[in-house]
VEXTORLUM-325433 format. One record per residue (C-alpha): x negated, y negated, z negated. Coordinates in steps of 0.25 Angstrom, whole numbers, padded with zeros to 4 digits, always signed. Layout:
<atoms>
XYZ ...
</atoms>
This chain:
<atoms>
+0567+0741-0806 +0580+0745-0799 +0591+0735-0798 +0605+0738-0803 +0615+0744-0794 +0628+0739-0791 +0638+0746-0801 +0644+0759-0794 +0658+0754-0799 +0667+0750-0795 +0669+0758-0784 +0677+0751-0772 +0690+0758-0767 +0698+0755-0755 +0709+0745-0759 +0717+0747-0745 +0717+0759-0736 +0723+0757-0721 +0723+0767-0710 +0725+0767-0695 +0723+0778-0683 +0729+0789-0690 +0721+0788-0703 +0728+0788-0717 +0728+0791-0731 +0722+0806-0735 +0729+0817-0743 +0722+0811-0756 +0720+0798-0762 +0709+0790-0758 +0708+0798-0744 +0709+0792-0730 +0712+0801-0718 +0706+0798-0705 +0710+0806-0693 +0702+0808-0680 +0705+0796-0672 +0692+0789-0667 +0691+0774-0672 +0706+0773-0675 +0709+0782-0687 +0704+0774-0699 +0706+0771-0714 +0703+0756-0717 +0699+0755-0732 +0698+0741-0739 +0688+0739-0751 +0688+0726-0759 +0678+0720-0769 +0665+0725-0761 +0651+0722-0768 +0646+0712-0758 +0632+0712-0755 +0630+0726-0760 +0629+0740-0754 +0641+0749-0755 +0644+0762-0751 +0656+0768-0746 +0659+0781-0752 +0670+0792-0747 +0672+0806-0743 +0674+0811-0729 +0682+0824-0726 +0685+0830-0714 +0692+0843-0708 +0687+0857-0705 +0691+0854-0690 +0682+0842-0688 +0674+0842-0676 +0666+0829-0678 +0657+0834-0688 +0644+0830-0681 +0648+0815-0679 +0640+0805-0687 +0650+0796-0684 +0661+0804-0689 +0669+0793-0696 +0668+0778-0696 +0667+0769-0708 +0670+0755-0704 +0667+0742-0713 +0674+0730-0713 +0669+0720-0723 +0679+0709-0729 +0676+0695-0735 +0684+0691-0748 +0697+0687-0740 +0697+0700-0732 +0691+0695-0719 +0682+0704-0711 +0667+0702-0712 +0659+0702-0698 +0645+0705-0705 +0634+0708-0695 +0628+0720-0702 +0632+0728-0714 +0620+0737-0721 +0624+0752-0719 +0634+0750-0708 +0634+0748-0694 +0641+0738-0685 +0653+0743-0677 +0665+0739-0668 +0676+0745-0675 +0672+0741-0689 +0663+0730-0692 +0653+0739-0699 +0653+0754-0699 +0646+0767-0704 +0648+0782-0699 +0653+0793-0706 +0646+0806-0701 +0654+0819-0699 +0654+0831-0706 +0643+0838-0700 +0634+0827-0704 +0638+0827-0719 +0629+0834-0730 +0628+0848-0733 +0641+0854-0740 +0651+0844-0734 +0654+0854-0723 +0660+0863-0733 +0668+0852-0740 +0672+0845-0727 +0669+0832-0735 +0657+0822-0736 +0654+0810-0743 +0654+0797-0736 +0644+0786-0741 +0642+0773-0733 +0633+0761-0740 +0634+0748-0734 +0631+0733-0737 +0642+0724-0742 +0641+0711-0735 +0640+0699-0745 +0653+0692-0739 +0661+0706-0741 +0672+0708-0751 +0679+0719-0744 +0678+0731-0735 +0688+0737-0725 +0682+0752-0722 +0687+0759-0711 +0686+0774-0710 +0688+0777-0695 +0689+0790-0686 +0677+0792-0677 +0672+0806-0673 +0681+0815-0683 +0689+0825-0675 +0698+0827-0687 +0704+0819-0699 +0694+0815-0710 +0697+0809-0723 +0689+0799-0731 +0691+0800-0746 +0689+0790-0758 +0681+0779-0751 +0675+0770-0760 +0664+0759-0759 +0653+0760-0770 +0643+0748-0773 +0628+0753-0771 +0618+0741-0773 +0617+0726-0769 +0612+0723-0755 +0597+0721-0755 +0593+0714-0746 +0605+0706-0740 +0607+0712-0726 +0617+0702-0721 +0615+0691-0711 +0626+0682-0714 +0621+0667-0712 +0625+0657-0722 +0630+0644-0717 +0627+0630-0723 +0628+0616-0718 +0616+0615-0710 +0618+0622-0697 +0607+0631-0691 +0611+0630-0676 +0609+0641-0666 +0607+0638-0651 +0615+0645-0640 +0614+0643-0625 +0626+0642-0617 +0630+0647-0603 +0634+0634-0595 +0649+0633-0595 +0652+0645-0606 +0655+0644-0620 +0650+0652-0631 +0658+0661-0641 +0652+0663-0655 +0659+0672-0665 +0655+0674-0680 +0660+0676-0693 +0660+0667-0704 +0661+0671-0720 +0664+0660-0731 +0665+0663-0746 +0679+0658-0746 +0689+0654-0735 +0687+0640-0729 +0693+0632-0717 +0679+0625-0715 +0669+0636-0718 +0659+0633-0707 +0656+0627-0694 +0648+0629-0681 +0641+0617-0676 +0639+0616-0662 +0629+0607-0653 +0629+0609-0637 +0617+0605-0631 +0614+0603-0615 +0603+0609-0607 +0592+0599-0613 +0596+0602-0627 +0603+0589-0629 +0616+0590-0637 +0629+0588-0631 +0637+0579-0640 +0651+0585-0646 +0662+0587-0645 +0662+0601-0641 +0675+0609-0638 +0681+0616-0649 +0672+0609-0659 +0673+0598-0669 +0663+0586-0672 +0662+0579-0685 +0657+0565-0682 +0645+0560-0690 +0642+0546-0696 +0630+0539-0700 +0631+0544-0714 +0633+0559-0710 +0631+0566-0697 +0642+0572-0690 +0643+0588-0688 +0644+0588-0673 +0653+0599-0666 +0657+0610-0676 +0667+0622-0676 +0673+0625-0689 +0672+0639-0694 +0683+0643-0705 +0681+0654-0715 +0696+0658-0716 +0695+0670-0719 +0682+0671-0726 +0676+0679-0715 +0680+0672-0702 +0675+0676-0689 +0674+0664-0679 +0674+0662-0664 +0667+0650-0658 +0672+0648-0643 +0662+0637-0639 +0663+0629-0627 +0651+0620-0623 +0653+0607-0618 +0648+0604-0604 +0633+0604-0602 +0631+0613-0615 +0617+0622-0614 +0616+0626-0628 +0625+0627-0640 +0619+0625-0655 +0628+0632-0665 +0626+0630-0680 +0635+0637-0691 +0636+0629-0703 +0645+0625-0716 +0654+0612-0716 +0648+0608-0729 +0637+0599-0729 +0624+0601-0738 +0627+0603-0753 +0642+0604-0750 +0649+0616-0756 +0656+0627-0748 +0659+0641-0746 +0647+0650-0742 +0648+0653-0727 +0640+0663-0719 +0640+0668-0704 +0641+0683-0705 +0630+0688-0694 +0627+0680-0682 +0638+0674-0673 +0641+0680-0660 +0639+0671-0648 +0645+0675-0634 +0650+0669-0621 +0664+0667-0618 +0672+0680-0616 +0673+0679-0601 +0657+0681-0601 +0657+0693-0610 +0652+0706-0603 +0665+0712-0603 +0673+0701-0597 +0664+0699-0586 +0664+0713-0582 +0679+0715-0584 +0684+0729-0579 +0676+0728-0567 +0663+0737-0565 +0654+0726-0560 +0641+0729-0554 +0629+0720-0558 +0631+0709-0547 +0645+0709-0549 +0643+0706-0564 +0634+0694-0560 +0645+0689-0550 +0655+0689-0561 +0648+0682-0570 +0644+0671-0560 +0660+0670-0557 +0662+0669-0572 +0653+0658-0574 +0659+0650-0563 +0647+0651-0553 +0649+0652-0538 +0650+0666-0531 +0635+0672-0530 +0630+0662-0541 +0625+0674-0548 +0614+0676-0538 +0606+0665-0544 +0605+0672-0558 +0597+0683-0552 +0582+0681-0557 +0571+0684-0548 +0560+0694-0552 +0552+0683-0559 +0562+0677-0568 +0567+0692-0572 +0552+0696-0574 +0550+0683-0583 +0560+0689-0593 +0553+0697-0605 +0560+0711-0607 +0559+0712-0622 +0566+0726-0623 +0556+0731-0612 +0544+0725-0619 +0548+0731-0632 +0549+0745-0626 +0534+0742-0620 +0530+0739-0634 +0535+0751-0640 +0527+0759-0631 +0537+0766-0622 +0527+0766-0611 +0531+0780-0605 +0537+0776-0590 +0552+0780-0592 +0552+0783-0576 +0543+0792-0567 +0543+0793-0552 +0543+0807-0547 +0535+0809-0533 +0549+0812-0526 +0553+0798-0531 +0562+0802-0542 +0562+0797-0556 +0560+0804-0569 +0565+0795-0582 +0557+0798-0595 +0567+0792-0605 +0568+0792-0621 +0558+0804-0622 +0567+0813-0614 +0562+0823-0603 +0559+0817-0589 +0573+0816-0581 +0574+0814-0566 +0582+0802-0562 +0593+0805-0552 +0591+0799-0538 +0604+0791-0540 +0607+0791-0556 +0621+0788-0561 +0615+0783-0574 +0624+0792-0583 +0614+0802-0583 +0611+0809-0597 +0601+0821-0593 +0599+0824-0609 +0613+0825-0613 +0612+0838-0619 +0602+0832-0629 +0609+0820-0635 +0596+0816-0643 +0589+0813-0629 +0601+0810-0621 +0605+0797-0628 +0591+0791-0628 +0588+0794-0614 +0601+0789-0610 +0598+0776-0616 +0584+0774-0610 +0590+0779-0596 +0601+0768-0597 +0592+0757-0602 +0586+0757-0587 +0572+0754-0594 +0566+0764-0586 +0569+0757-0573 +0558+0746-0578 +0548+0757-0578 +0553+0762-0564 +0552+0748-0559 +0537+0747-0559 +0535+0759-0549 +0548+0759-0542 +0555+0745-0542 +0565+0749-0531 +0570+0762-0539 +0571+0754-0552 +0579+0743-0545 +0588+0754-0538 +0591+0761-0551 +0595+0749-0559 +0605+0746-0548 +0610+0760-0549 +0611+0760-0564 +0619+0745-0562 +0629+0752-0552 +0631+0764-0562 +0634+0755-0574 +0644+0745-0571 +0647+0737-0584 +0657+0744-0591 +0656+0758-0585 +0642+0762-0588 +0637+0776-0583 +0632+0779-0596 +0639+0772-0608 +0624+0773-0616 +0619+0762-0606 +0627+0752-0615 +0619+0757-0628 +0609+0746-0632 +0598+0755-0630 +0601+0755-0616 +0609+0742-0613 +0597+0732-0619 +0585+0737-0612 +0593+0739-0599 +0596+0724-0599 +0581+0721-0598 +0579+0732-0586 +0587+0723-0577 +0578+0711-0579 +0565+0719-0577 +0572+0724-0564 +0574+0711-0560 +0560+0707-0561 +0556+0717-0551 +0552+0710-0538 +0561+0719-0529 +0573+0717-0537 +0580+0708-0527 +0591+0716-0522 +0594+0723-0536 +0593+0709-0543 +0609+0705-0543 +0611+0719-0549 +0600+0718-0559 +0604+0704-0563 +0618+0708-0565 +0614+0718-0574 +0605+0709-0582 +0616+0700-0583 +0627+0710-0587 +0617+0715-0597 +0614+0702-0602 +0629+0699-0605 +0629+0712-0614 +0616+0709-0621 +0622+0695-0624 +0635+0700-0630 +0627+0710-0638 +0616+0699-0643 +0628+0688-0645 +0636+0697-0653 +0625+0703-0661 +0631+0717-0657 +0620+0725-0663 +0617+0717-0675 +0604+0717-0682 +0598+0728-0673 +0587+0730-0663 +0598+0732-0652 +0602+0717-0655 +0588+0712-0653 +0586+0720-0641 +0599+0715-0635 +0594+0701-0637 +0581+0703-0631 +0587+0709-0618 +0596+0698-0617 +0584+0688-0619 +0577+0695-0607 +0590+0695-0598 +0592+0680-0601 +0577+0677-0598 +0578+0685-0584 +0590+0677-0579 +0587+0663-0581 +0597+0658-0571 +0608+0667-0578 +0618+0657-0584 +0618+0665-0597 +0603+0667-0598 +0602+0655-0608 +0614+0660-0616 +0608+0674-0617 +0594+0670-0621 +0600+0662-0632 +0608+0673-0637 +0596+0682-0637 +0587+0673-0644 +0598+0670-0655 +0601+0685-0657 +0585+0687-0658 +0583+0675-0668 +0594+0681-0676 +0591+0697-0675 +0575+0697-0676 +0575+0692-0690 +0586+0701-0695 +0578+0713-0689 +0564+0708-0692 +0566+0701-0704 +0555+0694-0712 +0557+0702-0725 +0554+0715-0718 +0568+0721-0722 +0572+0725-0709 +0587+0729-0704 +0580+0740-0697 +0575+0751-0706 +0567+0759-0694 +0552+0755-0693 +0553+0758-0679 +0565+0750-0677 +0558+0739-0683 +0546+0741-0674 +0557+0740-0662 +0562+0728-0667 +0547+0722-0668 +0544+0727-0655 +0556+0720-0648 +0552+0706-0656 +0539+0708-0651 +0545+0709-0636 +0553+0698-0639 +0542+0687-0643 +0538+0684-0628 +0552+0684-0622 +0557+0675-0634 +0545+0665-0634 +0542+0654-0643 +0557+0650-0644 +0565+0655-0655 +0567+0666-0660 +0553+0670-0653 +0544+0666-0665 +0554+0672-0675 +0553+0686-0667 +0539+0686-0666 +0537+0683-0680 +0546+0694-0685 +0541+0704-0675 +0526+0702-0679 +0530+0703-0694 +0538+0717-0692 +0526+0722-0683 +0516+0719-0695 +0525+0726-0704 +0528+0738-0695 +0512+0739-0692 +0510+0740-0708 +0520+0751-0708 +0512+0761-0699 +0506+0772-0704 +0492+0775-0702 +0495+0784-0689 +0502+0772-0684 +0517+0776-0686 +0528+0768-0692 +0536+0777-0704 +0547+0784-0696 +0559+0779-0703 +0573+0776-0697 +0573+0776-0681 +0559+0781-0676 +0555+0779-0662 +0549+0794-0658 +0535+0794-0653 +0533+0779-0655 +0518+0774-0658 +0521+0764-0668 +0507+0759-0671 +0504+0757-0656 +0518+0751-0654 +0515+0741-0665 +0501+0738-0660 +0506+0734-0647 +0516+0725-0654 +0506+0719-0662 +0495+0718-0651 +0484+0725-0659 +0475+0733-0652 +0473+0745-0662 +0483+0755-0664 +0487+0758-0679 +0488+0773-0675 +0474+0773-0670 +0468+0768-0683 +0456+0776-0688 +0456+0784-0699 +0452+0777-0712 +0436+0780-0714 +0434+0772-0726 +0442+0771-0740 +0455+0776-0741 +0466+0764-0738 +0481+0764-0744 +0491+0753-0742 +0506+0752-0744 +0516+0743-0737 +0529+0739-0744 +0541+0733-0735 +0555+0730-0739 +0559+0743-0733 +0547+0752-0731 +0535+0756-0740 +0522+0762-0733 +0509+0767-0739 +0497+0773-0732 +0484+0778-0735 +0471+0781-0727 +0459+0788-0731 +0446+0795-0724 +0448+0809-0724 +0462+0809-0728 +0469+0803-0717 +0480+0793-0718 +0493+0794-0727 +0506+0786-0726 +0519+0784-0733 +0531+0776-0730 +0545+0775-0734 +0557+0767-0730 +0568+0760-0738 +0575+0752-0728 +0590+0750-0728 +0598+0762-0721 +0611+0763-0714 +0621+0774-0711 +0617+0774-0697 +0602+0773-0700 +0592+0783-0706 +0594+0787-0721 +0580+0784-0724 +0579+0773-0735 +0568+0779-0743 +0562+0788-0734 +0548+0790-0732 +0536+0797-0724 +0522+0802-0729 +0509+0806-0723 +0496+0811-0729 +0484+0815-0723 +0487+0809-0709 +0499+0819-0710 +0514+0816-0710 +0520+0823-0720 +0534+0817-0724 +0541+0812-0711 +0555+0806-0707 +0564+0815-0699 +0564+0804-0688 +0572+0793-0681 +0585+0796-0674 +0583+0785-0663 +0585+0797-0652 +0595+0804-0658 +0608+0796-0657 +0618+0806-0662 +0620+0820-0668 +0615+0828-0679 +0600+0825-0677 +0604+0809-0679 +0612+0811-0691 +0601+0819-0697 +0590+0809-0693 +0598+0798-0700 +0602+0805-0712 +0594+0806-0726 +0590+0820-0722 +0581+0815-0711 +0573+0806-0721 +0564+0807-0733 +0575+0802-0742 +0583+0806-0755 +0597+0810-0755 +0606+0810-0768 +0616+0820-0770 +0616+0825-0755 +0622+0811-0750 +0616+0805-0738 +0611+0790-0741 +0618+0779-0738 +0614+0765-0731 +0605+0758-0741 +0591+0752-0743 +0579+0754-0752 +0571+0743-0760 +0557+0745-0766 +0558+0743-0781 +0545+0742-0785 +0531+0750-0786 +0524+0757-0797 +0507+0758-0797 +0503+0772-0801 +0489+0777-0803 +0485+0781-0788 +0500+0779-0784 +0511+0769-0782 +0526+0772-0784 +0536+0764-0775 +0551+0763-0779 +0562+0761-0769 +0577+0761-0773 +0587+0764-0762 +0601+0762-0761 +0605+0773-0751 +0611+0784-0760 +0623+0775-0762 +0631+0771-0775 +0628+0779-0788 +0614+0781-0786 +0601+0774-0788 +0589+0779-0779 +0575+0775-0782 +0564+0782-0773 +0550+0780-0777 +0537+0785-0769 +0524+0787-0777 +0513+0785-0767 +0498+0789-0771 +0488+0778-0766 +0482+0788-0756 +0496+0794-0752 +0491+0807-0755 +0505+0810-0760 +0519+0804-0762 +0529+0805-0771 +0544+0802-0768 +0554+0801-0779 +0569+0798-0779 +0575+0794-0792 +0592+0793-0790 +0600+0789-0803 +0614+0793-0801 +0623+0780-0808 +0634+0791-0813 +0622+0799-0820 +0627+0811-0813 +0618+0822-0807 +0611+0820-0794 +0602+0826-0784 +0591+0820-0775 +0588+0827-0763 +0576+0821-0755 +0569+0824-0742 +0555+0824-0737 +0553+0828-0721 +0539+0834-0718 +0533+0833-0705 +0537+0843-0694 +0523+0849-0694 +0523+0852-0709 +0523+0865-0714 +0530+0866-0727 +0530+0877-0738 +0540+0876-0750 +0532+0881-0762 +0543+0884-0772 +0554+0874-0777 +0544+0862-0780 +0533+0862-0769 +0532+0860-0753 +0518+0861-0747 +0518+0854-0733 +0507+0857-0723 +0502+0850-0711 +0489+0851-0703 +0481+0856-0714 +0486+0846-0724 +0496+0848-0735 +0507+0841-0743 +0513+0845-0756 +0528+0842-0759 +0534+0842-0774 +0547+0839-0778 +0548+0833-0792 +0558+0828-0803 +0557+0816-0812 +0570+0815-0817 +0579+0828-0813 +0574+0840-0808 +0570+0845-0794 +0582+0851-0787 +0576+0858-0775 +0566+0857-0763 +0571+0862-0749 +0564+0862-0736 +0572+0861-0723 +0568+0863-0709 +0578+0860-0697 +0591+0862-0705 +0601+0859-0695 +0615+0866-0698 +0622+0853-0698 +0620+0838-0696 +0622+0835-0711 +0611+0845-0716 +0600+0843-0705 +0586+0844-0711 +0572+0847-0708 +0571+0839-0695 +0562+0827-0689 +0562+0820-0676 +0553+0828-0667 +0553+0823-0652 +0563+0812-0649 +0577+0817-0651 +0574+0830-0658 +0573+0835-0672 +0562+0844-0676 +0562+0853-0688 +0553+0849-0700 +0553+0852-0715 +0562+0843-0724 +0560+0845-0740 +0572+0841-0748 +0570+0841-0762 +0580+0838-0774 +0579+0831-0787 +0592+0832-0796 +0595+0825-0809 +0607+0819-0818 +0608+0804-0818 +0594+0802-0811 +0586+0811-0802 +0572+0807-0799 +0562+0815-0792 +0555+0817-0778 +0544+0824-0770 +0529+0823-0772 +0520+0826-0760 +0505+0827-0760 +0494+0831-0750 +0485+0839-0760 +0485+0844-0775 +0478+0832-0780 +0487+0822-0774 +0499+0830-0778 +0494+0830-0793 +0491+0815-0794 +0504+0812-0788 +0511+0821-0799 +0503+0813-0809 +0508+0800-0804 +0522+0805-0804 +0521+0809-0818 +0517+0795-0824 +0527+0789-0833 +0526+0776-0826 +0531+0781-0813 +0543+0788-0820 +0547+0775-0826 +0546+0768-0812 +0555+0779-0807 +0566+0780-0818 +0568+0766-0822 +0581+0760-0820 
</atoms>
């Protein structure tokens, strides 16, 4: 049933070590000492012969001094990854599983500080480091940079090595293989301005003429402007063979070659068709050539936001005037760009529409009888807005879990759109005050540049321009809209946030700004950028095969909500039909995952207090809400749904209420939740096994570290080591008398271990058995410890070493650990253990941004070579006996233990 793992040998060791910024070789062989010199102190280790297209795991030991004061930092040390092609050239891969895009290094992962490490490490002042990642198929080498970050004293990294784990399945890399037949993309031009297109080409071997880019300029009517074009070559045709038109050669010297196309359009050009292809004709042999990631598209450097603003603190009208002068227009010509209320009001605001569809109906601002304003933002208590705010206010700074989401909501200015209904003049005045307090480059609150504030704020200027009384404020509002448009265009054109919700939101906001400013010379260029970004990004985030890049079901619902909001804005032109189709498919899938009470399984990031059933009903235009469905009055009904990364089962019966089970085996990353293999369970309309919750409103600190860790999820931990990035695959099902067993293989325990998690689900869901089987490839002893989080309102009694009784509202659930291979090695109940971040246990998210104590069971199974066991839970004695008989069946044992 299980595929063969990659061999654990050979272990890859660094072939070269270099140092900078005060770092150097440690006292012992294989040690690298990194001083406390943020960003600069670093060790650079080169590895060769990487297993391309496989998961790999970086393993090392981190040691620190007794005087270290940065122990609470989740970003204590930074590990940077620069992947190399066969000839040593750096690969600019768009996304690598398990790693994050960063500025200092192409991809990175954070190493947490001493206080965040497992129990016992504080005594040894040493902890293991494990970072799993996918190796790009073009990679043959790696430069690993271990960089000082939050450490206040020197640290050492000892014996770093790379160990292969398993093949990559499915392939997550979005390189575009080039062939002889080009697939053009159309770009709108700003009159009189050229385009700069950047990207990276990779060829299987060095070649002077590896690929080319074909160019066709067209006039306003769409007619082709014949070449020659500046900076291109044209290959004439004949009667026997057509010409190639205007092209620019793209060499692959070295194999991974970054290119920059500085394109100068001919007079009268309105659009440009770009097509990347190979020089070879159909059937001709040539090296495999691919584009690594989507090319970046930008205007000339003189029209970048940083260049336009310079070192001056320009106000919004001053920015418009400078842009007009840079475009060569007469003084005052920018006044023609200011839209009328009808023009601005005709532009759809997708982000505002998405917030409405989410159900964020509570008015965020209220007028007091004395004329003052009270803001109600991000679930925080009411706060009175000063008569003259400085826009650097932080009333909840004493509670960081509240302060960050509040500041983002405050700086987004979305509350001004709500204020504009009862008091438009007040809203316009505050908008102008914010503009004065925030000249570009010197924000009153640096968090105002966070995408959570910047992107929705771009739409606010458009919404305020649509007010009938916006006349006097229109130059300021237009200037801010244009300035935000430049920021959005750079985010969208450079694919800054990669495959993420933020990237789609930036494209949606840019589309709104372009539509609202029809006479702005850049409007057509911005709209084309936004459409191209959506055409490329939506299929990646809402894929046809259901293998989502986003593991959180709530984030997927947010993506589908934005897609729904974009349908009307995009219309029938591309990518409108694509977005509509993918959105509808995702909504249908999410609707099927709702439990009988109308909630989505709470894996990954979760929006606290959201009514998902009503939310999905609004999106799908259905009248009845799933959450209001009456209890089943007829025969019992049961259903199971298996998706590429989610398994759910539900059962409803008259008199017994509903039961529900769900588990996730979506891909995880170091910066995400370690919840691959986690599950939730409800029976008798009572939620028993729950998730600790999402960390959306906890940006930093011990609470966030805990919520992301395995200790906050119903998963297994092997040998006390936190799981690494990885994924799960459904490996088959086994029909049993009155039940079904589902096997899920995961890769999250790194090299050296094979892990299989099996769920045995009775047809009536009157109980559940979760079984973990782990095999150590070195045949040594091992211990599996798994967690089960009980709902906060549950009363728990531990009845000896092998039984727990849980009670809730007159209902009961029995929980019994058991072993199939090996032995049960302990049962514990933890509530509100919080001595240090690395050992926090027994909490779930209560009110937004707070943790509530709850009982967490942890049970252990130990063995040599292989350990197999788990937890049986049942609602009553007959259900427990029935499930115990199922677990004793020989066919289940063979299903569990086969290699």
